[in-house]
ZABABA-377730 format. One record per atom (N, C-alpha, C, O): x, y, z; residue number from 1; residue in three letters; atom name; chain. Coordinates in Angstrom, 1 decimal, padded with zeros to 4 digits. Layout:
% ZABABA-377730
NODE       X       Y       Z  resi  resn  name  chain
NODE       X       Y       Z   NUM   ALA    CA      A
...
***
This chain:
% ZABABA-377730
NODE       X       Y       Z  resi  resn  name  chain
NODE  -010.7   007.0   000.7     1   UNK     N      A
NODE  -010.9   007.9  -000.4     1   UNK    CA      A
NODE  -012.2   007.6  -001.1     1   UNK     C      A
NODE  -012.8   008.5  -001.8     1   UNK     O      A
NODE  -012.6   006.4  -001.0     2   UNK     N      A
NODE  -013.9   006.0  -001.7     2   UNK    CA      A
NODE  -015.1   006.3  -000.9     2   UNK     C      A
NODE  -016.2   006.4  -001.4     2   UNK     O      A
NODE  -014.9   006.5   000.4     3   UNK     N      A
NODE  -016.0   006.8   001.3     3   UNK    CA      A
NODE  -016.1   008.2   001.8     3   UNK     C      A
NODE  -017.2   008.6   002.2     3   UNK     O      A
NODE  -015.0   009.0   001.7     4   UNK     N      A
NODE  -015.0   010.4   002.2     4   UNK    CA      A
NODE  -014.6   011.3   001.0     4   UNK     C      A
NODE  -013.8   010.8   000.2     4   UNK     O      A
NODE  -015.1   012.5   001.0     5   UNK     N      A
NODE  -014.6   013.4   000.0     5   UNK    CA      A
NODE  -013.3   014.1   000.5     5   UNK     C      A
NODE  -013.3   014.8   001.5     5   UNK     O      A
NODE  -012.3   013.9  -000.3     6   UNK     N      A
NODE  -011.0   014.6  -000.1     6   UNK    CA      A
NODE  -010.4   014.5   001.4     6   UNK     C      A
NODE  -010.1   015.5   002.0     6   UNK     O      A
NODE  -010.3   013.2   001.9     7   UNK     N      A
NODE  -009.8   013.0   003.2     7   UNK    CA      A
NODE  -008.4   013.4   003.3     7   UNK     C      A
NODE  -007.6   013.3   002.4     7   UNK     O      A
NODE  -007.9   013.7   004.5     8   UNK     N      A
NODE  -006.5   013.9   004.8     8   UNK    CA      A
NODE  -005.9   012.5   005.2     8   UNK     C      A
NODE  -006.5   011.9   006.0     8   UNK     O      A
NODE  -004.9   012.2   004.5     9   UNK     N      A
NODE  -004.2   010.9   004.8     9   UNK    CA      A
NODE  -003.0   011.1   005.6     9   UNK     C      A
NODE  -002.3   012.0   005.5     9   UNK     O      A
NODE  -002.8   010.1   006.5    10   UNK     N      A
NODE  -001.6   010.2   007.4    10   UNK    CA      A
NODE  -000.4   009.5   006.7    10   UNK     C      A
NODE  -000.6   008.4   006.1    10   UNK     O      A
NODE   000.7   010.1   006.7    11   UNK     N      A
NODE   001.9   009.5   006.2    11   UNK    CA      A
NODE   002.7   008.7   007.3    11   UNK     C      A
NODE   002.5   009.0   008.5    11   UNK     O      A
NODE   003.5   007.8   006.9    12   UNK     N      A
NODE   004.3   007.0   007.8    12   UNK    CA      A
NODE   005.6   006.8   007.2    12   UNK     C      A
NODE   005.8   006.9   006.0    12   UNK     O      A
NODE   006.6   006.5   008.1    13   UNK     N      A
NODE   007.9   006.2   007.7    13   UNK    CA      A
NODE   008.0   004.7   007.4    13   UNK     C      A
NODE   008.1   003.9   008.3    13   UNK     O      A
NODE   008.0   004.3   006.1    14   UNK     N      A
NODE   008.0   002.9   005.8    14   UNK    CA      A
NODE   009.3   002.2   006.1    14   UNK     C      A
NODE   009.4   001.0   006.2    14   UNK     O      A
NODE   010.4   003.0   006.4    15   UNK     N      A
NODE   011.7   002.4   006.9    15   UNK    CA      A
NODE   011.5   001.8   008.3    15   UNK     C      A
NODE   012.3   000.9   008.7    15   UNK     O      A
NODE   010.5   002.3   009.0    16   UNK     N      A
NODE   010.3   001.8   010.4    16   UNK    CA      A
NODE   009.3   000.7   010.4    16   UNK     C      A
NODE   009.1   000.1   011.5    16   UNK     O      A
NODE   008.5   000.5   009.3    17   UNK     N      A
NODE   007.4  -000.5   009.3    17   UNK    CA      A
NODE   007.8  -001.9   009.8    17   UNK     C      A
NODE   007.2  -002.4   010.6    17   UNK     O      A
NODE   008.9  -002.4   009.2    18   UNK     N      A
NODE   009.4  -003.7   009.6    18   UNK    CA      A
NODE   009.7  -003.8   011.1    18   UNK     C      A
NODE   009.5  -004.8   011.7    18   UNK     O      A
NODE   010.3  -002.8   011.6    19   UNK     N      A
NODE   010.7  -002.8   013.0    19   UNK    CA      A
NODE   009.5  -002.7   013.9    19   UNK     C      A
NODE   009.3  -003.5   014.8    19   UNK     O      A
NODE   008.6  -001.8   013.6    20   UNK     N      A
NODE   007.4  -001.6   014.4    20   UNK    CA      A
NODE   006.5  -002.9   014.4    20   UNK     C      A
NODE   005.8  -003.1   015.3    20   UNK     O      A
NODE   006.5  -003.6   013.3    21   UNK     N      A
NODE   005.7  -004.8   013.1    21   UNK    CA      A
NODE   006.5  -006.1   013.5    21   UNK     C      A
NODE   006.0  -007.2   013.3    21   UNK     O      A
NODE   007.7  -005.9   013.9    22   UNK     N      A
NODE   008.6  -007.0   014.4    22   UNK    CA      A
NODE   008.7  -008.1   013.4    22   UNK     C      A
NODE   008.6  -009.3   013.7    22   UNK     O      A
NODE   008.9  -007.7   012.1    23   UNK     N      A
NODE   009.1  -008.7   011.0    23   UNK    CA      A
NODE   010.3  -009.6   011.3    23   UNK     C      A
NODE   010.3  -010.8   010.8    23   UNK     O      A
NODE   011.3  -009.1   011.9    24   UNK     N      A
NODE   012.5  -009.9   012.2    24   UNK    CA      A
NODE   012.3  -011.1   013.1    24   UNK     C      A
NODE   013.1  -012.1   013.0    24   UNK     O      A
NODE   011.2  -011.1   013.8    25   UNK     N      A
NODE   010.9  -012.2   014.7    25   UNK    CA      A
NODE   009.8  -013.2   014.1    25   UNK     C      A
NODE   009.5  -014.2   014.7    25   UNK     O      A
NODE   009.3  -012.8   012.9    26   UNK     N      A
NODE   008.3  -013.6   012.3    26   UNK    CA      A
NODE   008.8  -014.5   011.2    26   UNK     C      A
NODE   009.9  -014.3   010.6    26   UNK     O      A
NODE   008.1  -015.5   010.9    27   UNK     N      A
NODE   008.4  -016.4   009.7    27   UNK    CA      A
NODE   008.2  -015.6   008.4    27   UNK     C      A
NODE   007.1  -015.1   008.2    27   UNK     O      A
NODE   009.3  -015.5   007.7    28   UNK     N      A
NODE   009.2  -014.7   006.4    28   UNK    CA      A
NODE   008.2  -015.2   005.4    28   UNK     C      A
NODE   007.5  -014.3   004.8    28   UNK     O      A
NODE   008.0  -016.4   005.3    29   UNK     N      A
NODE   007.0  -017.0   004.4    29   UNK    CA      A
NODE   005.6  -016.6   004.8    29   UNK     C      A
NODE   004.8  -016.4   004.0    29   UNK     O      A
NODE   005.4  -016.6   006.1    30   UNK     N      A
NODE   004.1  -016.3   006.6    30   UNK    CA      A
NODE   003.8  -014.8   006.4    30   UNK     C      A
NODE   002.7  -014.4   006.1    30   UNK     O      A
NODE   004.8  -014.0   006.6    31   UNK     N      A
NODE   004.6  -012.5   006.3    31   UNK    CA      A
NODE   004.3  -012.3   004.9    31   UNK     C      A
NODE   003.4  -011.5   004.6    31   UNK     O      A
NODE   004.9  -013.0   004.0    32   UNK     N      A
NODE   004.6  -012.8   002.5    32   UNK    CA      A
NODE   003.2  -013.3   002.2    32   UNK     C      A
NODE   002.5  -012.7   001.4    32   UNK     O      A
NODE   002.8  -014.4   002.9    33   UNK     N      A
NODE   001.4  -014.9   002.7    33   UNK    CA      A
NODE   000.4  -013.8   003.1    33   UNK     C      A
NODE  -000.6  -013.6   002.4    33   UNK     O      A
NODE   000.6  -013.3   004.3    34   UNK     N      A
NODE  -000.3  -012.2   004.8    34   UNK    CA      A
NODE  -000.3  -011.0   003.9    34   UNK     C      A
NODE  -001.4  -010.5   003.6    34   UNK     O      A
NODE   000.9  -010.6   003.4    35   UNK     N      A
NODE   001.0  -009.5   002.5    35   UNK    CA      A
NODE   000.2  -009.8   001.2    35   UNK     C      A
NODE  -000.6  -009.0   000.7    35   UNK     O      A
NODE   000.3  -011.0   000.7    36   UNK     N      A
NODE  -000.4  -011.4  -000.5    36   UNK    CA      A
NODE  -001.9  -011.4  -000.3    36   UNK     C      A
NODE  -002.6  -010.9  -001.2    36   UNK     O      A
NODE  -002.3  -011.9   000.8    37   UNK     N      A
NODE  -003.7  -011.9   001.1    37   UNK    CA      A
NODE  -004.3  -010.5   001.2    37   UNK     C      A
NODE  -005.4  -010.2   000.7    37   UNK     O      A
NODE  -003.5  -009.6   001.8    38   UNK     N      A
NODE  -004.0  -008.2   001.9    38   UNK    CA      A
NODE  -004.1  -007.5   000.5    38   UNK     C      A
NODE  -005.0  -006.8   000.2    38   UNK     O      A
NODE  -003.1  -007.8  -000.3    39   UNK     N      A
NODE  -003.1  -007.2  -001.6    39   UNK    CA      A
NODE  -004.2  -007.8  -002.5    39   UNK     C      A
NODE  -004.8  -007.1  -003.3    39   UNK     O      A
NODE  -004.5  -009.0  -002.3    40   UNK     N      A
NODE  -005.6  -009.7  -003.1    40   UNK    CA      A
NODE  -006.9  -009.0  -002.7    40   UNK     C      A
NODE  -007.8  -008.8  -003.5    40   UNK     O      A
NODE  -007.1  -008.8  -001.4    41   UNK     N      A
NODE  -008.3  -008.1  -000.9    41   UNK    CA      A
NODE  -008.4  -006.7  -001.5    41   UNK     C      A
NODE  -009.5  -006.3  -001.9    41   UNK     O      A
NODE  -007.3  -006.0  -001.6    42   UNK     N      A
NODE  -007.3  -004.6  -002.1    42   UNK    CA      A
NODE  -007.7  -004.7  -003.6    42   UNK     C      A
NODE  -008.5  -003.9  -004.1    42   UNK     O      A
NODE  -007.1  -005.6  -004.4    43   UNK     N      A
NODE  -007.4  -005.7  -005.8    43   UNK    CA      A
NODE  -008.9  -006.0  -006.0    43   UNK     C      A
NODE  -009.5  -005.5  -006.9    43   UNK     O      A
NODE  -009.4  -006.9  -005.2    44   UNK     N      A
NODE  -010.8  -007.2  -005.2    44   UNK    CA      A
NODE  -011.7  -006.0  -005.0    44   UNK     C      A
NODE  -012.7  -005.8  -005.7    44   UNK     O      A
NODE  -011.3  -005.2  -004.1    45   UNK     N      A
NODE  -012.1  -004.0  -003.7    45   UNK    CA      A
NODE  -012.0  -003.0  -004.9    45   UNK     C      A
NODE  -013.0  -002.3  -005.2    45   UNK     O      A
NODE  -010.9  -002.9  -005.5    46   UNK     N      A
NODE  -010.7  -001.9  -006.6    46   UNK    CA      A
NODE  -011.1  -002.4  -008.0    46   UNK     C      A
NODE  -011.3  -001.5  -008.9    46   UNK     O      A
NODE  -011.3  -003.6  -008.1    47   UNK     N      A
NODE  -011.5  -004.2  -009.5    47   UNK    CA      A
NODE  -012.7  -003.6  -010.3    47   UNK     C      A
NODE  -012.5  -003.4  -011.5    47   UNK     O      A
NODE  -013.8  -003.2  -009.7    48   UNK     N      A
NODE  -014.9  -002.8  -010.4    48   UNK    CA      A
NODE  -015.1  -001.2  -010.3    48   UNK     C      A
NODE  -016.2  -000.8  -010.6    48   UNK     O      A
NODE  -014.1  -000.5  -009.9    49   UNK     N      A
NODE  -014.3   000.9  -009.8    49   UNK    CA      A
NODE  -014.4   001.5  -011.2    49   UNK     C      A
NODE  -013.8   001.1  -012.2    49   UNK     O      A
NODE  -015.2   002.6  -011.3    50   UNK     N      A
NODE  -015.4   003.3  -012.6    50   UNK    CA      A
NODE  -014.4   004.4  -012.6    50   UNK     C      A
NODE  -013.7   004.7  -011.6    50   UNK     O      A
NODE  -014.3   005.1  -013.8    51   UNK     N      A
NODE  -013.3   006.1  -014.0    51   UNK    CA      A
NODE  -013.4   007.3  -012.9    51   UNK     C      A
NODE  -012.4   007.8  -012.5    51   UNK     O      A
NODE  -014.6   007.7  -012.6    52   UNK     N      A
NODE  -014.8   008.7  -011.6    52   UNK    CA      A
NODE  -014.2   008.3  -010.2    52   UNK     C      A
NODE  -013.6   009.1  -009.5    52   UNK     O      A
NODE  -014.4   007.1  -009.8    53   UNK     N      A
NODE  -013.9   006.6  -008.5    53   UNK    CA      A
NODE  -012.4   006.6  -008.5    53   UNK     C      A
NODE  -011.8   006.9  -007.5    53   UNK     O      A
NODE  -011.7   006.3  -009.6    54   UNK     N      A
NODE  -010.3   006.3  -009.7    54   UNK    CA      A
NODE  -009.7   007.7  -009.6    54   UNK     C      A
NODE  -008.5   007.9  -009.3    54   UNK     O      A
NODE  -010.5   008.7  -009.9    55   UNK     N      A
NODE  -010.1   010.1  -009.8    55   UNK    CA      A
NODE  -010.5   010.8  -008.5    55   UNK     C      A
NODE  -010.3   012.0  -008.4    55   UNK     O      A
NODE  -011.0   010.0  -007.6    56   UNK     N      A
NODE  -011.3   010.6  -006.3    56   UNK    CA      A
NODE  -010.0   011.0  -005.6    56   UNK     C      A
NODE  -009.0   010.5  -005.9    56   UNK     O      A
NODE  -010.1   012.1  -004.8    57   UNK     N      A
NODE  -008.9   012.7  -004.3    57   UNK    CA      A
NODE  -008.8   012.6  -002.7    57   UNK     C      A
NODE  -009.8   012.3  -002.0    57   UNK     O      A
NODE  -007.6   012.7  -002.3    58   UNK     N      A
NODE  -007.3   012.8  -000.9    58   UNK    CA      A
NODE  -006.1   013.8  -000.8    58   UNK     C      A
NODE  -005.5   014.2  -001.8    58   UNK     O      A
NODE  -005.7   014.1   000.4    59   UNK     N      A
NODE  -004.6   015.0   000.6    59   UNK    CA      A
NODE  -003.5   014.3   001.5    59   UNK     C      A
NODE  -003.8   013.8   002.6    59   UNK     O      A
NODE  -002.3   014.3   000.9    60   UNK     N      A
NODE  -001.1   013.8   001.6    60   UNK    CA      A
NODE  -000.3   015.0   002.0    60   UNK     C      A
NODE  -000.1   015.9   001.2    60   UNK     O      A
NODE   000.2   015.1   003.3    61   UNK     N      A
NODE   001.0   016.2   003.7    61   UNK    CA      A
NODE   002.2   016.5   002.8    61   UNK     C      A
NODE   002.4   017.7   002.5    61   UNK     O      A
NODE   002.9   015.5   002.3    62   UNK     N      A
NODE   004.1   015.8   001.5    62   UNK    CA      A
NODE   003.8   016.0   000.0    62   UNK     C      A
NODE   004.6   016.6  -000.7    62   UNK     O      A
NODE   002.6   015.6  -000.5    63   UNK     N      A
NODE   002.3   015.6  -001.9    63   UNK    CA      A
NODE   001.2   016.5  -002.3    63   UNK     C      A
NODE   000.9   016.8  -003.4    63   UNK     O      A
NODE   000.4   016.9  -001.3    64   UNK     N      A
NODE  -000.8   017.7  -001.6    64   UNK    CA      A
NODE  -001.9   016.8  -002.0    64   UNK     C      A
NODE  -002.0   015.6  -001.6    64   UNK     O      A
NODE  -002.8   017.3  -002.9    65   UNK     N      A
NODE  -003.9   016.5  -003.4    65   UNK    CA      A
NODE  -003.4   015.4  -004.4    65   UNK     C      A
NODE  -002.7   015.7  -005.3    65   UNK     O      A
NODE  -003.9   014.3  -004.1    66   UNK     N      A
NODE  -003.6   013.1  -005.0    66   UNK    CA      A
NODE  -004.9   012.4  -005.4    66   UNK     C      A
NODE  -005.9   012.6  -004.7    66   UNK     O      A
NODE  -004.8   011.6  -006.4    67   UNK     N      A
NODE  -005.9   010.8  -006.8    67   UNK    CA      A
NODE  -005.7   009.3  -006.3    67   UNK     C      A
NODE  -004.6   008.9  -006.0    67   UNK     O      A
NODE  -006.8   008.6  -006.3    68   UNK     N      A
NODE  -006.7   007.2  -006.0    68   UNK    CA      A
NODE  -005.8   006.5  -007.0    68   UNK     C      A
NODE  -005.0   005.6  -006.6    68   UNK     O      A
NODE  -005.9   006.9  -008.3    69   UNK     N      A
NODE  -005.0   006.3  -009.3    69   UNK    CA      A
NODE  -003.5   006.5  -009.0    69   UNK     C      A
NODE  -002.7   005.6  -009.1    69   UNK     O      A
NODE  -003.2   007.7  -008.6    70   UNK     N      A
NODE  -001.8   008.1  -008.2    70   UNK    CA      A
NODE  -001.4   007.2  -007.0    70   UNK     C      A
NODE  -000.3   006.7  -007.0    70   UNK     O      A
NODE  -002.3   007.2  -006.0    71   UNK     N      A
NODE  -001.9   006.4  -004.8    71   UNK    CA      A
NODE  -001.7   004.9  -005.1    71   UNK     C      A
NODE  -000.7   004.4  -004.5    71   UNK     O      A
NODE  -002.5   004.3  -005.9    72   UNK     N      A
NODE  -002.3   002.9  -006.2    72   UNK    CA      A
NODE  -001.1   002.7  -007.1    72   UNK     C      A
NODE  -000.4   001.7  -006.9    72   UNK     O      A
NODE  -000.8   003.6  -007.9    73   UNK     N      A
NODE   000.5   003.5  -008.7    73   UNK    CA      A
NODE   001.7   003.6  -007.8    73   UNK     C      A
NODE   002.7   002.9  -008.0    73   UNK     O      A
NODE   001.7   004.5  -006.8    74   UNK     N      A
NODE   002.7   004.6  -005.9    74   UNK    CA      A
NODE   002.9   003.4  -005.0    74   UNK     C      A
NODE   004.0   002.9  -004.8    74   UNK     O      A
NODE   001.7   002.9  -004.6    75   UNK     N      A
NODE   001.7   001.6  -003.8    75   UNK    CA      A
NODE   002.3   000.5  -004.6    75   UNK     C      A
NODE   003.1  -000.3  -004.0    75   UNK     O      A
NODE   002.0   000.4  -005.8    76   UNK     N      A
NODE   002.5  -000.7  -006.7    76   UNK    CA      A
NODE   004.0  -000.6  -006.8    76   UNK     C      A
NODE   004.7  -001.6  -006.7    76   UNK     O      A
NODE   004.5   000.6  -007.0    77   UNK     N      A
NODE   006.0   000.7  -007.1    77   UNK    CA      A
NODE   006.7   000.4  -005.8    77   UNK     C      A
NODE   007.7  -000.3  -005.8    77   UNK     O      A
NODE   006.1   000.8  -004.7    78   UNK     N      A
NODE   006.7   000.4  -003.3    78   UNK    CA      A
NODE   006.6  -001.1  -003.1    78   UNK     C      A
NODE   007.6  -001.6  -002.6    78   UNK     O      A
NODE   005.5  -001.7  -003.5    79   UNK     N      A
NODE   005.4  -003.1  -003.3    79   UNK    CA      A
NODE   006.4  -003.9  -004.1    79   UNK     C      A
NODE   007.0  -004.8  -003.6    79   UNK     O      A
NODE   006.7  -003.4  -005.3    80   UNK     N      A
NODE   007.7  -004.1  -006.2    80   UNK    CA      A
NODE   009.1  -004.0  -005.5    80   UNK     C      A
NODE   009.8  -004.9  -005.5    80   UNK     O      A
NODE   009.4  -002.8  -004.9    81   UNK     N      A
NODE   010.7  -002.6  -004.2    81   UNK    CA      A
NODE   010.7  -003.5  -003.0    81   UNK     C      A
NODE   011.8  -004.2  -002.8    81   UNK     O      A
NODE   009.7  -003.6  -002.3    82   UNK     N      A
NODE   009.7  -004.4  -001.0    82   UNK    CA      A
NODE   009.7  -005.9  -001.4    82   UNK     C      A
NODE   010.4  -006.6  -000.7    82   UNK     O      A
NODE   009.1  -006.3  -002.4    83   UNK     N      A
NODE   009.1  -007.7  -002.8    83   UNK    CA      A
NODE   010.5  -008.1  -003.2    83   UNK     C      A
NODE   010.9  -009.2  -003.0    83   UNK     O      A
NODE   011.3  -007.2  -003.9    84   UNK     N      A
NODE   012.7  -007.5  -004.2    84   UNK    CA      A
NODE   013.5  -007.6  -002.9    84   UNK     C      A
NODE   014.3  -008.5  -002.9    84   UNK     O      A
NODE   013.2  -006.8  -002.0    85   UNK     N      A
NODE   013.9  -006.9  -000.7    85   UNK    CA      A
NODE   013.6  -008.2   000.0    85   UNK     C      A
NODE   014.5  -008.9   000.6    85   UNK     O      A
NODE   012.3  -008.6   000.0    86   UNK     N      A
NODE   011.9  -009.9   000.6    86   UNK    CA      A
NODE   012.6  -011.1  -000.1    86   UNK     C      A
NODE   013.1  -012.0   000.6    86   UNK     O      A
NODE   012.6  -011.1  -001.4    87   UNK     N      A
NODE   013.2  -012.2  -002.1    87   UNK    CA      A
NODE   014.7  -012.3  -001.7    87   UNK     C      A
NODE   015.2  -013.4  -001.5    87   UNK     O      A
NODE   015.3  -011.2  -001.6    88   UNK     N      A
NODE   016.7  -011.2  -001.2    88   UNK    CA      A
NODE   016.9  -011.7   000.2    88   UNK     C      A
NODE   017.8  -012.5   000.4    88   UNK     O      A
NODE   016.0  -011.3   001.1    89   UNK     N      A
NODE   016.1  -011.7   002.5    89   UNK    CA      A
NODE   015.8  -013.2   002.6    89   UNK     C      A
NODE   016.5  -013.9   003.4    89   UNK     O      A
NODE   014.9  -013.7   001.9    90   UNK     N      A
NODE   014.5  -015.1   002.0    90   UNK    CA      A
NODE   015.4  -016.0   001.2    90   UNK     C      A
NODE   015.5  -017.2   001.4    90   UNK     O      A
NODE   016.2  -015.4   000.3    91   UNK     N      A
NODE   017.2  -016.2  -000.5    91   UNK    CA      A
NODE   016.5  -017.1  -001.4    91   UNK     C      A
NODE   017.1  -017.8  -002.2    91   UNK     O      A
***
């Protein structure tokens, strides 16, 4: 979204993500570490964006035109849900 004007984004079924990435066979703590590293990289990339960059748009098949701000808000809510699931799984 930061490099292309109004790109079309691909949607995926996040209920299949863990299966497709074989999380059940991986060390849970390592998966969380990798997840944390990826999110830290994303935050670093987004940290210095100006207001216009946060309003850049893309198109999602199910939602139509969205902004980067909307996408990151949605990602944050999904991450919170997944982190609750991870905490429960790791006990």
